[in-house]
C-alpha positions, -999 to +999 in steps of 0.1 A: +077+264+685+039+263+688+025+230+700-013+223+700-024+197+725-058+180+721-070+153+745-103+134+749-110+107+774-128+081+754-133+068+719-169+081+721-156+117+722-143+136+693-112+158+690-127+179+662-142+206+685-109+212+702-090+211+669-115+236+653-110+260+683-072+259+680-073+263+643-097+293+645-075+309+671-043+303+652-058+318+620-072+348+638-038+356+654-017+344+624+000+317+644+016+287+627+011+255+648+043+235+643+032+203+659-002+188+668-004+163+696-037+144+698-046+116+722-075+096+734-067+088+770-080+095+805-061+122+823-061+098+852-033+080+834+002+090+845+020+115+824+045+088+816+018+069+797+005+100+778+018+118+748+017+150+768+044+136+791+067+130+761+059+165+748+067+182+782+102+166+781+108+180+746+098+216+753+125+242+750+129+278+760+103+300+743+080+272+732+043+277+736+018+249+744-017+257+733-048+238+747-084+246+746-086+246+784-064+238+813-084+207+823-072+190+790-037+189+805-044+173+839-070+158+862-061+174+895-045+204+910-011+188+918-008+174+882-016+207+865+007+226+889+035+201+881+029+206+844+030+244+848+061+241+870+078+220+843+071+247+817+081+275+840+115+259+846+121+256+809+109+291+802+079+279+782+043+292+782+009+275+783-019+292+765-055+282+771-082+294+748-114+291+769-099+307+799-077+330+778-047+323+800-011+330+790+007+312+817+044+320+820+069+325+848+051+354+865+033+351+899+000+360+884+002+330+861+009+307+890-020+321+911-044+318+881-033+282+874-038+273+910-072+288+913-085+274+881-072+239+887-087+239+922-121+249+909-119+222+882-110+196+907-139+205+930-163+205+900-151+170+890-156+157+925-191+172+927-200+156+893-186+123+905-206+124+937-238+133+919-233+104+895-226+079+923-257+091+941-279+088+910-266+053+903-272+043+939-307+057+937-314+037+905-301+005+921-324+010+951-354+018+929-348-011+905-334-041+925-325-072+905 
């Protein structure tokens, strides 16, 4: 089965861009998406509180999970690696559209997932630091 997973973090964000990307891809390659999973939840929430966690339990051998990018699945390296490991143990694949990954049971898939997840985690930390620094600078410049 083909599963499409779409996640946004807040109600202010829209799932339509991700849905459009997956629909375009599936049409281009004549893939029938069997089940769509959409959720508005922070990836900081545990998998047990997310629809993705329930989906991962249901996956069976040969299933394919499609997401627009690996960062939609998890917030940090360990979580993404855990999700990938779960899929590998069940002989499932994760396909990401932006990175064009077909992550399966091979070592190359594991290395790619590790490298990309690490880069994403570093990027998020840098953005967080810049945001904190900007807020601190604003507070200093405009004391109440």
